[in-house]
Backbone bond lengths (Angstrom), bond angles and torsions (degrees), N, CA, C in turn:
res aa  C-N    CA-C-N  psi(-1)  N-CA   C-N-CA  omega(-1)  CA-C   N-CA-C  phi
1 M - - - 1.513 - - 1.565 106.42 -
2 K 1.292 114.77 139.00 1.441 121.18 178.43 1.459 110.60 -71.01
3 T 1.300 118.60 142.45 1.465 123.50 177.60 1.535 109.85 -106.61
4 I 1.300 117.40 130.68 1.451 114.99 179.41 1.596 102.73 -113.25
5 K 1.224 119.40 131.67 1.548 127.48 -178.23 1.498 110.11 -102.28
6 V 1.377 117.74 115.47 1.379 122.40 -177.24 1.555 110.13 -131.17
7 V 1.239 113.48 172.95 1.516 124.19 176.36 1.481 110.78 -128.86
8 A 1.268 120.19 149.38 1.460 126.72 -179.08 1.507 110.77 -141.82
9 A 1.403 114.62 139.49 1.394 120.69 179.32 1.549 114.27 -108.16
10 V 1.292 117.66 121.87 1.405 118.43 172.65 1.596 105.62 -93.45
11 I 1.313 111.51 91.09 1.496 120.24 -175.34 1.536 107.21 -74.10
12 R 1.250 115.64 120.12 1.544 117.26 -176.44 1.549 108.89 -116.79
13 D 1.316 108.68 139.45 1.516 120.96 171.98 1.465 105.35 -129.01
14 G 1.320 118.31 97.79 1.498 124.31 179.69 1.504 105.33 63.12
15 E 1.348 114.12 -119.57 1.475 120.23 -175.21 1.513 111.39 -99.19
16 R 1.295 117.83 22.97 1.543 120.37 179.07 1.508 106.11 -126.54
17 V 1.373 109.84 151.75 1.491 118.67 169.59 1.480 111.83 -122.23
18 F 1.420 116.63 156.39 1.428 121.19 -175.64 1.546 105.39 -100.14
19 A 1.350 111.22 138.54 1.466 120.92 178.01 1.566 106.33 -135.87
20 T 1.377 112.68 151.31 1.437 118.69 173.38 1.488 112.38 -130.47
21 A 1.379 114.89 154.89 1.466 123.52 178.18 1.502 106.40 -99.46
22 R 1.334 111.22 130.92 1.486 119.55 179.08 1.561 109.79 -59.46
23 G 1.316 116.39 137.89 1.379 121.58 -177.24 1.546 115.13 -101.49
24 Y 1.440 117.08 5.99 1.476 121.56 -171.18 1.483 106.53 -157.16
25 G 1.382 111.92 167.13 1.430 118.05 172.56 1.486 119.50 80.63
26 E 1.423 113.99 -173.50 1.428 120.27 -179.14 1.539 112.07 -62.83
27 Y 1.310 114.88 -31.32 1.507 119.28 -177.03 1.471 114.76 -102.69
28 K 1.381 114.12 26.01 1.465 119.80 178.71 1.530 109.25 -51.92
29 G 1.306 115.25 135.67 1.547 119.09 176.25 1.512 110.02 89.05
30 W 1.383 121.58 -13.03 1.435 120.03 178.96 1.479 109.39 -81.40
31 W 1.284 123.74 152.35 1.429 128.30 -176.38 1.520 114.80 -94.01
32 E 1.270 118.17 144.41 1.457 123.97 -178.28 1.516 107.85 -150.16
33 F 1.402 110.42 171.34 1.498 120.28 166.20 1.437 109.49 -86.45
34 P 1.344 120.48 135.44 1.396 118.84 -176.34 1.551 116.76 -67.96
35 G 1.334 119.74 152.14 1.375 124.33 177.81 1.518 109.39 163.29
36 G 1.205 118.25 -145.73 1.565 123.86 -179.76 1.493 115.48 166.82
37 K 1.276 115.19 -167.35 1.505 122.95 -177.21 1.476 111.93 -70.63
38 T 1.330 113.55 148.84 1.435 119.04 178.56 1.550 102.70 -93.62
39 E 1.322 115.47 134.31 1.455 126.63 174.30 1.459 114.67 -84.99
40 A 1.339 121.35 153.59 1.459 125.72 -179.36 1.461 110.20 -53.18
41 G 1.320 119.88 134.54 1.430 123.83 176.71 1.561 113.96 82.41
42 E 1.303 123.97 -1.15 1.356 128.29 179.22 1.460 112.35 -94.75
43 T 1.353 118.37 145.26 1.484 116.96 173.24 1.632 100.74 -88.18
44 P 1.242 113.79 167.45 1.483 118.38 175.79 1.417 113.88 -54.58
45 E 1.403 119.28 -41.20 1.377 124.08 -175.36 1.575 110.38 -69.94
46 Q 1.367 112.70 -38.65 1.569 115.35 176.78 1.510 110.71 -62.34
47 A 1.409 110.18 -43.50 1.490 113.49 -176.35 1.608 109.59 -61.88
48 L 1.239 115.81 -41.68 1.429 118.77 178.95 1.517 113.71 -64.58
49 V 1.217 120.50 -38.04 1.459 121.22 176.71 1.579 109.32 -65.25
50 R 1.263 114.76 -44.76 1.483 121.98 178.56 1.556 111.47 -61.93
51 E 1.277 117.34 -48.77 1.453 119.33 -178.45 1.529 113.94 -65.08
52 I 1.308 116.93 -36.67 1.449 122.17 -179.95 1.527 106.09 -69.33
53 R 1.343 118.72 -40.32 1.405 119.93 179.37 1.524 112.06 -66.27
54 E 1.336 118.93 -39.33 1.507 124.65 176.20 1.442 111.62 -66.24
55 E 1.335 119.57 -50.53 1.468 124.50 -174.42 1.467 115.44 -81.09
56 L 1.302 120.73 -30.24 1.528 124.15 -166.47 1.406 109.49 -131.81
57 T 1.274 124.93 -3.94 1.527 132.69 176.19 1.553 115.78 66.52
58 A 1.320 118.44 -4.21 1.329 119.07 -174.22 1.539 109.49 -95.96
59 E 1.318 113.66 163.99 1.537 120.48 178.36 1.558 103.48 -103.70
60 I 1.377 113.29 132.28 1.421 116.80 178.71 1.524 112.99 -119.42
61 A 1.320 118.26 160.82 1.481 123.64 169.51 1.561 104.03 -104.90
62 V 1.356 113.29 122.92 1.430 114.84 175.27 1.544 109.44 -84.22
63 R 1.315 114.84 129.60 1.483 120.89 -177.89 1.592 109.45 -102.60
64 E 1.253 116.16 -145.03 1.526 123.04 -178.12 1.511 112.66 -62.73
65 L 1.350 111.63 148.10 1.457 119.08 173.33 1.566 108.38 -76.42
66 I 1.281 115.13 119.16 1.475 122.98 177.57 1.601 107.58 -67.36
67 G 1.352 114.84 -43.49 1.405 120.39 -175.15 1.562 113.08 158.65
68 T 1.225 119.51 173.94 1.492 122.55 176.26 1.491 105.22 -112.15
69 I 1.391 116.11 124.78 1.492 120.00 174.86 1.523 108.48 -94.52
70 E 1.268 113.93 133.11 1.518 120.69 176.81 1.487 101.91 -113.29
71 Y 1.381 112.43 124.09 1.518 112.80 -175.70 1.561 108.24 -145.05
72 D 1.267 118.74 136.54 1.382 121.44 -176.19 1.536 105.19 -103.78
73 Y 1.352 117.47 111.64 1.426 127.82 166.34 1.560 109.02 -84.34
74 P 1.294 119.33 160.64 1.488 118.74 179.58 1.533 114.05 -52.80
75 E 1.254 114.97 -40.35 1.467 121.00 -172.31 1.562 117.12 -94.10
76 F 1.308 113.31 -19.46 1.414 120.40 -176.53 1.602 118.85 -159.94
77 H 1.257 117.65 165.42 1.465 119.14 177.04 1.557 104.27 -104.77
78 L 1.359 114.89 130.29 1.450 123.75 -179.69 1.612 109.64 -104.01
79 S 1.274 109.53 128.63 1.485 115.57 175.89 1.531 105.13 -121.65
80 M 1.294 114.07 107.64 1.552 121.39 -170.01 1.519 109.97 -117.59
81 D 1.407 115.98 112.99 1.438 117.45 168.29 1.481 111.26 -82.21
82 C 1.302 116.65 131.48 1.419 123.64 -172.96 1.525 112.58 -116.72
83 F 1.290 117.93 126.63 1.446 122.73 -173.35 1.508 110.52 -124.74
84 W 1.361 117.34 144.65 1.493 118.45 163.51 1.462 106.41 -70.84
85 A 1.305 116.91 149.87 1.450 121.88 -179.19 1.566 106.93 -150.92
86 E 1.348 116.69 165.23 1.407 125.67 171.32 1.514 111.28 -143.74
87 V 1.305 116.62 152.35 1.450 127.70 176.72 1.509 101.28 -74.38
88 V 1.386 116.72 129.55 1.463 121.25 173.25 1.539 112.63 -116.07
89 S 1.364 117.09 -16.35 1.473 118.74 173.28 1.523 104.81 -164.45
90 G 1.325 111.92 144.64 1.554 120.87 170.38 1.514 103.00 92.46
91 E 1.379 110.00 178.95 1.455 120.71 -179.66 1.591 109.44 -111.90
92 L 1.290 113.91 153.39 1.531 115.39 173.77 1.497 107.57 -82.25
93 V 1.307 112.13 110.34 1.438 121.23 179.62 1.567 111.20 -117.77
94 L 1.299 115.27 122.28 1.484 119.89 -173.63 1.442 113.93 -71.48
95 K 1.356 119.07 120.35 1.428 121.79 178.43 1.543 112.54 -114.14
96 E 1.333 116.68 -16.92 1.422 120.59 178.92 1.559 116.90 -134.03
97 A 1.354 115.67 -26.73 1.450 119.66 173.83 1.435 110.74 -79.54
98 E 1.395 115.02 158.02 1.424 118.67 -174.72 1.584 110.47 -97.95
99 A 1.360 119.04 -8.54 1.360 123.39 179.09 1.619 108.63 -162.32
100 A 1.287 117.60 161.76 1.423 125.22 176.62 1.502 108.59 -149.92
101 R 1.364 110.99 152.56 1.474 117.06 172.75 1.526 109.67 -153.42
102 W 1.311 113.16 149.12 1.465 122.83 167.02 1.496 106.38 -88.40
103 L 1.337 119.46 120.73 1.464 122.99 -179.25 1.464 112.76 -114.98
104 S 1.339 114.08 131.33 1.451 120.68 168.37 1.506 114.17 -72.14
105 V 1.258 118.21 172.89 1.499 116.60 174.97 1.464 111.31 -58.54
106 D 1.371 118.70 -42.94 1.406 120.11 -176.49 1.584 114.26 -70.45
107 E 1.285 116.12 -14.63 1.494 121.11 -179.40 1.633 109.10 -97.29
108 L 1.270 119.88 1.55 1.431 118.77 -173.60 1.484 111.78 -64.14
109 D 1.333 119.21 -28.80 1.533 121.15 -179.79 1.500 112.56 -89.72
110 S 1.406 119.91 5.94 1.377 121.97 -174.95 1.526 112.59 -84.76
111 V 1.306 119.02 -3.75 1.502 122.76 -176.95 1.474 104.29 -126.51
112 K 1.371 111.03 159.89 1.483 120.40 177.84 1.490 109.80 -95.02
113 W 1.413 111.71 101.67 1.547 120.06 -173.20 1.549 106.23 -79.15
114 L 1.284 115.60 146.23 1.488 123.04 162.48 1.565 105.41 -57.72
115 P 1.352 114.41 146.86 1.420 116.05 -175.77 1.468 118.91 -58.31
116 A 1.326 118.69 -41.86 1.498 119.12 175.84 1.432 111.93 -64.97
117 D 1.317 121.92 -38.09 1.529 121.38 -177.83 1.560 109.47 -72.36
118 R 1.363 117.65 -27.12 1.465 117.82 176.98 1.460 111.01 -60.88
119 E 1.419 118.67 -26.36 1.372 121.19 -176.08 1.655 110.63 -62.96
120 L 1.290 116.55 -19.57 1.402 120.04 -175.83 1.561 114.98 -90.50
121 I 1.374 114.08 -8.50 1.442 119.46 -172.44 1.531 110.99 -62.64
122 G 1.342 121.21 -42.67 1.451 121.28 -177.57 1.526 111.86 -66.24
123 T 1.386 118.57 -33.02 1.409 118.10 176.09 1.411 113.16 -71.53
124 I 1.309 119.65 -39.88 1.423 126.42 177.77 1.502 110.18 -58.55
125 R 1.422 111.76 -49.26 1.484 111.60 -175.89 1.547 110.74 -67.01
126 A 1.257 119.98 -31.76 1.413 122.09 176.83 1.511 116.96 -67.87
127 T 1.336 112.24 -40.50 1.464 119.16 178.93 1.495 113.94 -79.92
128 V 1.286 117.50 -53.07 1.480 119.94 -178.66 1.500 112.58 -65.94
129 G 1.324 113.21 -41.11 1.496 120.55 179.21 1.575 112.84 -59.75
130 N 1.324 117.54 -24.57 1.490 121.50 -178.36 1.501 109.29 -105.47
131 K 1.261 116.61 15.89 1.538 121.64 177.37 1.426 108.08 55.44
């Protein structure tokens, strides 16, 4: 099975996290944490800064690694490095996603998460919920 290596940012603003709805493909309309594929020669952190700039126009600071999610989709294996992040300049402007929301801990279950991203919800709830 082919492995796809990606990075994801859990962008935090106080007790809220930023999520986007996919605007294309088989999982169109499902929610995820923004990010994308790592390019050759990039560290995961560099890839994340580039992806957020390309997809959301903002500059972020990448913080601690939350963890790496390993998930088997029917067509491929996803390996996703997930980091805490925060916006340091600019506004989050959607260029590829069809929607976005800032979600509080109590709202995390209000959207339909991609299966791999759902794996982060417990950690986010425990971390953000405890300030």
